[in-house]
PDBQT receptor file of N, H, CA, C and O in Angstrom, charges set to zero:
ATOM      1  N   MET A   1     100.584 107.444 111.344  1.00  0.00    +0.000 N 
ATOM      2  CA  MET A   1     101.187 106.643 110.316  1.00  0.00    +0.000 C 
ATOM      3  C   MET A   1     100.567 107.063 108.982  1.00  0.00    +0.000 C 
ATOM      4  O   MET A   1      99.364 107.305 108.890  1.00  0.00    +0.000 OA
ATOM      5  N   VAL A   2     101.394 107.143 107.976  1.00  0.00    +0.000 N 
ATOM      6  H   VAL A   2     102.372 106.947 108.052  1.00  0.00    +0.000 HD
ATOM      7  CA  VAL A   2     100.928 107.544 106.644  1.00  0.00    +0.000 C 
ATOM      8  C   VAL A   2     101.340 106.490 105.620  1.00  0.00    +0.000 C 
ATOM      9  O   VAL A   2     102.232 105.678 105.867  1.00  0.00    +0.000 OA
ATOM     10  N   GLU A   3     100.688 106.517 104.492  1.00  0.00    +0.000 N 
ATOM     11  H   GLU A   3      99.963 107.176 104.292  1.00  0.00    +0.000 HD
ATOM     12  CA  GLU A   3     101.068 105.616 103.401  1.00  0.00    +0.000 C 
ATOM     13  C   GLU A   3     102.412 106.071 102.838  1.00  0.00    +0.000 C 
ATOM     14  O   GLU A   3     102.689 107.268 102.767  1.00  0.00    +0.000 OA
ATOM     15  N   TRP A   4     103.236 105.121 102.443  1.00  0.00    +0.000 N 
ATOM     16  H   TRP A   4     103.011 104.148 102.501  1.00  0.00    +0.000 HD
ATOM     17  CA  TRP A   4     104.579 105.451 101.976  1.00  0.00    +0.000 C 
ATOM     18  C   TRP A   4     104.545 106.352 100.746  1.00  0.00    +0.000 C 
ATOM     19  O   TRP A   4     105.475 107.130 100.533  1.00  0.00    +0.000 OA
ATOM     20  N   GLU A   5     103.504 106.264  99.942  1.00  0.00    +0.000 N 
ATOM     21  H   GLU A   5     102.749 105.632 100.115  1.00  0.00    +0.000 HD
ATOM     22  CA  GLU A   5     103.424 107.080  98.729  1.00  0.00    +0.000 C 
ATOM     23  C   GLU A   5     103.375 108.572  99.053  1.00  0.00    +0.000 C 
ATOM     24  O   GLU A   5     103.790 109.397  98.239  1.00  0.00    +0.000 OA
ATOM     25  N   SER A   6     102.877 108.916 100.220  1.00  0.00    +0.000 N 
ATOM     26  H   SER A   6     102.539 108.246 100.881  1.00  0.00    +0.000 HD
ATOM     27  CA  SER A   6     102.788 110.332 100.590  1.00  0.00    +0.000 C 
ATOM     28  C   SER A   6     104.148 110.890 101.015  1.00  0.00    +0.000 C 
ATOM     29  O   SER A   6     104.272 112.092 101.253  1.00  0.00    +0.000 OA
ATOM     30  N   CYS A   7     105.161 110.041 101.112  1.00  0.00    +0.000 N 
ATOM     31  H   CYS A   7     105.061 109.065 100.919  1.00  0.00    +0.000 HD
ATOM     32  CA  CYS A   7     106.495 110.475 101.534  1.00  0.00    +0.000 C 
ATOM     33  C   CYS A   7     107.447 110.672 100.361  1.00  0.00    +0.000 C 
ATOM     34  O   CYS A   7     108.619 110.985 100.570  1.00  0.00    +0.000 OA
ATOM     35  N   ILE A   8     106.974 110.497  99.152  1.00  0.00    +0.000 N 
ATOM     36  H   ILE A   8     106.022 110.243  98.983  1.00  0.00    +0.000 HD
ATOM     37  CA  ILE A   8     107.824 110.626  97.966  1.00  0.00    +0.000 C 
ATOM     38  C   ILE A   8     108.051 112.106  97.649  1.00  0.00    +0.000 C 
ATOM     39  O   ILE A   8     107.103 112.888  97.576  1.00  0.00    +0.000 OA
ATOM     40  N   GLU A   9     109.320 112.476  97.463  1.00  0.00    +0.000 N 
ATOM     41  H   GLU A   9     110.090 111.840  97.522  1.00  0.00    +0.000 HD
ATOM     42  CA  GLU A   9     109.679 113.834  97.081  1.00  0.00    +0.000 C 
ATOM     43  C   GLU A   9     109.620 113.978  95.561  1.00  0.00    +0.000 C 
ATOM     44  O   GLU A   9     109.795 112.998  94.836  1.00  0.00    +0.000 OA
ATOM     45  N   GLU A  10     109.375 115.190  95.080  1.00  0.00    +0.000 N 
ATOM     46  H   GLU A  10     109.232 115.986  95.668  1.00  0.00    +0.000 HD
ATOM     47  CA  GLU A  10     109.336 115.430  93.636  1.00  0.00    +0.000 C 
ATOM     48  C   GLU A  10     110.703 115.199  93.001  1.00  0.00    +0.000 C 
ATOM     49  O   GLU A  10     110.794 114.669  91.894  1.00  0.00    +0.000 OA
ATOM     50  N   ASP A  11     111.764 115.594  93.699  1.00  0.00    +0.000 N 
ATOM     51  H   ASP A  11     111.690 116.024  94.598  1.00  0.00    +0.000 HD
ATOM     52  CA  ASP A  11     113.128 115.404  93.203  1.00  0.00    +0.000 C 
ATOM     53  C   ASP A  11     113.569 113.977  93.544  1.00  0.00    +0.000 C 
ATOM     54  O   ASP A  11     113.727 113.649  94.720  1.00  0.00    +0.000 OA
ATOM     55  N   PRO A  12     113.770 113.124  92.530  1.00  0.00    +0.000 N 
ATOM     56  CA  PRO A  12     114.149 111.736  92.788  1.00  0.00    +0.000 C 
ATOM     57  C   PRO A  12     115.429 111.587  93.605  1.00  0.00    +0.000 C 
ATOM     58  O   PRO A  12     115.603 110.575  94.283  1.00  0.00    +0.000 OA
ATOM     59  N   ALA A  13     116.325 112.565  93.557  1.00  0.00    +0.000 N 
ATOM     60  H   ALA A  13     116.184 113.387  93.005  1.00  0.00    +0.000 HD
ATOM     61  CA  ALA A  13     117.572 112.493  94.319  1.00  0.00    +0.000 C 
ATOM     62  C   ALA A  13     117.313 112.564  95.822  1.00  0.00    +0.000 C 
ATOM     63  O   ALA A  13     118.194 112.231  96.616  1.00  0.00    +0.000 OA
ATOM     64  N   LEU A  14     116.133 112.988  96.215  1.00  0.00    +0.000 N 
ATOM     65  H   LEU A  14     115.418 113.258  95.570  1.00  0.00    +0.000 HD
ATOM     66  CA  LEU A  14     115.799 113.118  97.634  1.00  0.00    +0.000 C 
ATOM     67  C   LEU A  14     115.051 111.916  98.178  1.00  0.00    +0.000 C 
ATOM     68  O   LEU A  14     114.671 111.901  99.349  1.00  0.00    +0.000 OA
ATOM     69  N   ASN A  15     114.834 110.912  97.349  1.00  0.00    +0.000 N 
ATOM     70  H   ASN A  15     115.143 110.923  96.398  1.00  0.00    +0.000 HD
ATOM     71  CA  ASN A  15     114.133 109.703  97.776  1.00  0.00    +0.000 C 
ATOM     72  C   ASN A  15     115.143 108.591  98.047  1.00  0.00    +0.000 C 
ATOM     73  O   ASN A  15     115.943 108.239  97.180  1.00  0.00    +0.000 OA
ATOM     74  N   ASP A  16     115.095 108.052  99.243  1.00  0.00    +0.000 N 
ATOM     75  H   ASP A  16     114.445 108.338  99.947  1.00  0.00    +0.000 HD
ATOM     76  CA  ASP A  16     116.006 106.975  99.629  1.00  0.00    +0.000 C 
ATOM     77  C   ASP A  16     115.191 105.761 100.031  1.00  0.00    +0.000 C 
ATOM     78  O   ASP A  16     114.114 105.885 100.614  1.00  0.00    +0.000 OA
ATOM     79  N   GLU A  17     115.714 104.591  99.716  1.00  0.00    +0.000 N 
ATOM     80  H   GLU A  17     116.589 104.490  99.242  1.00  0.00    +0.000 HD
ATOM     81  CA  GLU A  17     115.046 103.349 100.075  1.00  0.00    +0.000 C 
ATOM     82  C   GLU A  17     116.039 102.443 100.786  1.00  0.00    +0.000 C 
ATOM     83  O   GLU A  17     117.153 102.225 100.311  1.00  0.00    +0.000 OA
ATOM     84  N   VAL A  18     115.624 101.925 101.918  1.00  0.00    +0.000 N 
ATOM     85  H   VAL A  18     114.718 102.101 102.304  1.00  0.00    +0.000 HD
ATOM     86  CA  VAL A  18     116.436 100.988 102.677  1.00  0.00    +0.000 C 
ATOM     87  C   VAL A  18     115.631  99.712 102.821  1.00  0.00    +0.000 C 
ATOM     88  O   VAL A  18     114.492  99.743 103.287  1.00  0.00    +0.000 OA
ATOM     89  N   HIS A  19     116.207  98.598 102.427  1.00  0.00    +0.000 N 
ATOM     90  H   HIS A  19     117.132  98.572 102.049  1.00  0.00    +0.000 HD
ATOM     91  CA  HIS A  19     115.507  97.313 102.511  1.00  0.00    +0.000 C 
ATOM     92  C   HIS A  19     115.705  96.726 103.902  1.00  0.00    +0.000 C 
ATOM     93  O   HIS A  19     116.712  96.076 104.182  1.00  0.00    +0.000 OA
ATOM     94  N   SER A  20     114.730  96.967 104.761  1.00  0.00    +0.000 N 
ATOM     95  H   SER A  20     113.912  97.494 104.534  1.00  0.00    +0.000 HD
ATOM     96  CA  SER A  20     114.805  96.538 106.148  1.00  0.00    +0.000 C 
ATOM     97  C   SER A  20     113.398  96.531 106.723  1.00  0.00    +0.000 C 
ATOM     98  O   SER A  20     112.497  97.189 106.202  1.00  0.00    +0.000 OA
ATOM     99  N   SER A  21     113.223  95.788 107.790  1.00  0.00    +0.000 N 
ATOM    100  H   SER A  21     113.955  95.253 108.213  1.00  0.00    +0.000 HD
ATOM    101  CA  SER A  21     111.960  95.898 108.506  1.00  0.00    +0.000 C 
ATOM    102  C   SER A  21     111.952  97.231 109.251  1.00  0.00    +0.000 C 
ATOM    103  O   SER A  21     112.996  97.865 109.406  1.00  0.00    +0.000 OA
ATOM    104  N   HIS A  22     110.786  97.650 109.706  1.00  0.00    +0.000 N 
ATOM    105  H   HIS A  22     109.938  97.135 109.579  1.00  0.00    +0.000 HD
ATOM    106  CA  HIS A  22     110.693  98.926 110.411  1.00  0.00    +0.000 C 
ATOM    107  C   HIS A  22     111.585  98.919 111.655  1.00  0.00    +0.000 C 
ATOM    108  O   HIS A  22     112.348  99.859 111.878  1.00  0.00    +0.000 OA
ATOM    109  N   LEU A  23     111.491  97.884 112.445  1.00  0.00    +0.000 N 
ATOM    110  H   LEU A  23     110.872  97.120 112.264  1.00  0.00    +0.000 HD
ATOM    111  CA  LEU A  23     112.309  97.801 113.660  1.00  0.00    +0.000 C 
ATOM    112  C   LEU A  23     113.773  97.508 113.352  1.00  0.00    +0.000 C 
ATOM    113  O   LEU A  23     114.658  97.872 114.127  1.00  0.00    +0.000 OA
ATOM    114  N   GLY A  24     114.029  96.848 112.218  1.00  0.00    +0.000 N 
ATOM    115  H   GLY A  24     113.311  96.552 111.589  1.00  0.00    +0.000 HD
ATOM    116  CA  GLY A  24     115.398  96.508 111.851  1.00  0.00    +0.000 C 
ATOM    117  C   GLY A  24     116.218  97.687 111.382  1.00  0.00    +0.000 C 
ATOM    118  O   GLY A  24     117.443  97.592 111.302  1.00  0.00    +0.000 OA
ATOM    119  N   MET A  25     115.562  98.812 111.067  1.00  0.00    +0.000 N 
ATOM    120  H   MET A  25     114.568  98.889 111.132  1.00  0.00    +0.000 HD
ATOM    121  CA  MET A  25     116.297  99.986 110.582  1.00  0.00    +0.000 C 
ATOM    122  C   MET A  25     117.331 100.479 111.584  1.00  0.00    +0.000 C 
ATOM    123  O   MET A  25     118.358 101.034 111.192  1.00  0.00    +0.000 OA
ATOM    124  N   VAL A  26     117.074 100.284 112.861  1.00  0.00    +0.000 N 
ATOM    125  H   VAL A  26     116.240  99.833 113.180  1.00  0.00    +0.000 HD
ATOM    126  CA  VAL A  26     117.978 100.782 113.898  1.00  0.00    +0.000 C 
ATOM    127  C   VAL A  26     119.335 100.072 113.864  1.00  0.00    +0.000 C 
ATOM    128  O   VAL A  26     120.319 100.624 114.357  1.00  0.00    +0.000 OA
ATOM    129  N   VAL A  27     119.413  98.880 113.301  1.00  0.00    +0.000 N 
ATOM    130  H   VAL A  27     118.614  98.432 112.900  1.00  0.00    +0.000 HD
ATOM    131  CA  VAL A  27     120.681  98.147 113.229  1.00  0.00    +0.000 C 
ATOM    132  C   VAL A  27     121.150  97.924 111.792  1.00  0.00    +0.000 C 
ATOM    133  O   VAL A  27     122.135  97.221 111.567  1.00  0.00    +0.000 OA
ATOM    134  N   HIS A  28     120.459  98.509 110.827  1.00  0.00    +0.000 N 
ATOM    135  H   HIS A  28     119.659  99.080 111.010  1.00  0.00    +0.000 HD
ATOM    136  CA  HIS A  28     120.776  98.314 109.411  1.00  0.00    +0.000 C 
ATOM    137  C   HIS A  28     121.812  99.347 108.960  1.00  0.00    +0.000 C 
ATOM    138  O   HIS A  28     121.566 100.551 109.044  1.00  0.00    +0.000 OA
ATOM    139  N   ALA A  29     122.959  98.882 108.486  1.00  0.00    +0.000 N 
ATOM    140  H   ALA A  29     123.158  97.905 108.418  1.00  0.00    +0.000 HD
ATOM    141  CA  ALA A  29     124.042  99.789 108.079  1.00  0.00    +0.000 C 
ATOM    142  C   ALA A  29     123.599 100.745 106.977  1.00  0.00    +0.000 C 
ATOM    143  O   ALA A  29     124.022 101.901 106.956  1.00  0.00    +0.000 OA
ATOM    144  N   GLY A  30     122.763 100.282 106.074  1.00  0.00    +0.000 N 
ATOM    145  H   GLY A  30     122.419  99.343 106.091  1.00  0.00    +0.000 HD
ATOM    146  CA  GLY A  30     122.296 101.134 104.983  1.00  0.00    +0.000 C 
ATOM    147  C   GLY A  30     121.518 102.337 105.475  1.00  0.00    +0.000 C 
ATOM    148  O   GLY A  30     121.567 103.404 104.864  1.00  0.00    +0.000 OA
ATOM    149  N   THR A  31     120.803 102.174 106.570  1.00  0.00    +0.000 N 
ATOM    150  H   THR A  31     120.762 101.306 107.066  1.00  0.00    +0.000 HD
ATOM    151  CA  THR A  31     120.064 103.287 107.157  1.00  0.00    +0.000 C 
ATOM    152  C   THR A  31     121.018 104.387 107.575  1.00  0.00    +0.000 C 
ATOM    153  O   THR A  31     120.765 105.566 107.325  1.00  0.00    +0.000 OA
ATOM    154  N   TYR A  32     122.113 104.007 108.209  1.00  0.00    +0.000 N 
ATOM    155  H   TYR A  32     122.319 103.050 108.412  1.00  0.00    +0.000 HD
ATOM    156  CA  TYR A  32     123.076 104.997 108.675  1.00  0.00    +0.000 C 
ATOM    157  C   TYR A  32     123.835 105.639 107.518  1.00  0.00    +0.000 C 
ATOM    158  O   TYR A  32     124.226 106.802 107.614  1.00  0.00    +0.000 OA
ATOM    159  N   ARG A  33     124.049 104.912 106.436  1.00  0.00    +0.000 N 
ATOM    160  H   ARG A  33     123.731 103.967 106.357  1.00  0.00    +0.000 HD
ATOM    161  CA  ARG A  33     124.671 105.516 105.249  1.00  0.00    +0.000 C 
ATOM    162  C   ARG A  33     123.771 106.596 104.671  1.00  0.00    +0.000 C 
ATOM    163  O   ARG A  33     124.242 107.670 104.296  1.00  0.00    +0.000 OA
ATOM    164  N   VAL A  34     122.472 106.312 104.600  1.00  0.00    +0.000 N 
ATOM    165  H   VAL A  34     122.089 105.440 104.904  1.00  0.00    +0.000 HD
ATOM    166  CA  VAL A  34     121.518 107.299 104.077  1.00  0.00    +0.000 C 
ATOM    167  C   VAL A  34     121.481 108.528 104.992  1.00  0.00    +0.000 C 
ATOM    168  O   VAL A  34     121.507 109.659 104.508  1.00  0.00    +0.000 OA
ATOM    169  N   ILE A  35     121.421 108.313 106.301  1.00  0.00    +0.000 N 
ATOM    170  H   ILE A  35     121.400 107.394 106.694  1.00  0.00    +0.000 HD
ATOM    171  CA  ILE A  35     121.382 109.438 107.241  1.00  0.00    +0.000 C 
ATOM    172  C   ILE A  35     122.641 110.278 107.109  1.00  0.00    +0.000 C 
ATOM    173  O   ILE A  35     122.561 111.506 107.078  1.00  0.00    +0.000 OA
ATOM    174  N   ALA A  36     123.805 109.637 107.031  1.00  0.00    +0.000 N 
ATOM    175  H   ALA A  36     123.870 108.640 107.056  1.00  0.00    +0.000 HD
ATOM    176  CA  ALA A  36     125.072 110.379 106.903  1.00  0.00    +0.000 C 
ATOM    177  C   ALA A  36     125.095 111.190 105.625  1.00  0.00    +0.000 C 
ATOM    178  O   ALA A  36     125.512 112.348 105.634  1.00  0.00    +0.000 OA
ATOM    179  N   ARG A  37     124.653 110.599 104.522  1.00  0.00    +0.000 N 
ATOM    180  H   ARG A  37     124.314 109.658 104.514  1.00  0.00    +0.000 HD
ATOM    181  CA  ARG A  37     124.644 111.325 103.243  1.00  0.00    +0.000 C 
ATOM    182  C   ARG A  37     123.703 112.521 103.311  1.00  0.00    +0.000 C 
ATOM    183  O   ARG A  37     124.036 113.604 102.830  1.00  0.00    +0.000 OA
ATOM    184  N   ARG A  38     122.534 112.330 103.905  1.00  0.00    +0.000 N 
ATOM    185  H   ARG A  38     122.264 111.451 104.297  1.00  0.00    +0.000 HD
ATOM    186  CA  ARG A  38     121.565 113.425 104.007  1.00  0.00    +0.000 C 
ATOM    187  C   ARG A  38     122.072 114.534 104.930  1.00  0.00    +0.000 C 
ATOM    188  O   ARG A  38     121.810 115.710 104.676  1.00  0.00    +0.000 OA
ATOM    189  N   LEU A  39     122.790 114.179 105.991  1.00  0.00    +0.000 N 
ATOM    190  H   LEU A  39     123.002 113.224 106.197  1.00  0.00    +0.000 HD
ATOM    191  CA  LEU A  39     123.366 115.200 106.869  1.00  0.00    +0.000 C 
ATOM    192  C   LEU A  39     124.457 115.998 106.156  1.00  0.00    +0.000 C 
ATOM    193  O   LEU A  39     124.602 117.198 106.386  1.00  0.00    +0.000 OA
ATOM    194  N   ARG A  40     125.222 115.332 105.291  1.00  0.00    +0.000 N 
ATOM    195  H   ARG A  40     125.104 114.357 105.104  1.00  0.00    +0.000 HD
ATOM    196  CA  ARG A  40     126.239 116.052 104.517  1.00  0.00    +0.000 C 
ATOM    197  C   ARG A  40     125.597 117.033 103.552  1.00  0.00    +0.000 C 
ATOM    198  O   ARG A  40     126.190 118.064 103.233  1.00  0.00    +0.000 OA
ATOM    199  N   MET A  41     124.399 116.730 103.084  1.00  0.00    +0.000 N 
ATOM    200  H   MET A  41     123.917 115.893 103.343  1.00  0.00    +0.000 HD
ATOM    201  CA  MET A  41     123.685 117.604 102.157  1.00  0.00    +0.000 C 
ATOM    202  C   MET A  41     123.132 118.845 102.851  1.00  0.00    +0.000 C 
ATOM    203  O   MET A  41     122.864 119.852 102.195  1.00  0.00    +0.000 OA
ATOM    204  N   ALA A  42     122.961 118.785 104.151  1.00  0.00    +0.000 N 
ATOM    205  H   ALA A  42     123.178 117.967 104.684  1.00  0.00    +0.000 HD
ATOM    206  CA  ALA A  42     122.309 119.877 104.890  1.00  0.00    +0.000 C 
ATOM    207  C   ALA A  42     123.213 121.085 105.023  1.00  0.00    +0.000 C 
ATOM    208  O   ALA A  42     122.819 122.089 105.616  1.00  0.00    +0.000 OA
TER     209      ALA A  42
């Protein structure tokens, strides 16, 4: 486990934030929107 600050990218466009608990991310629609957008970027 790492501190969240160590996960920040230099390019602000690559930083995503989802307001959810850690375990709640699996059912949070916003999480899947971020994943889909990032996959389209790949």
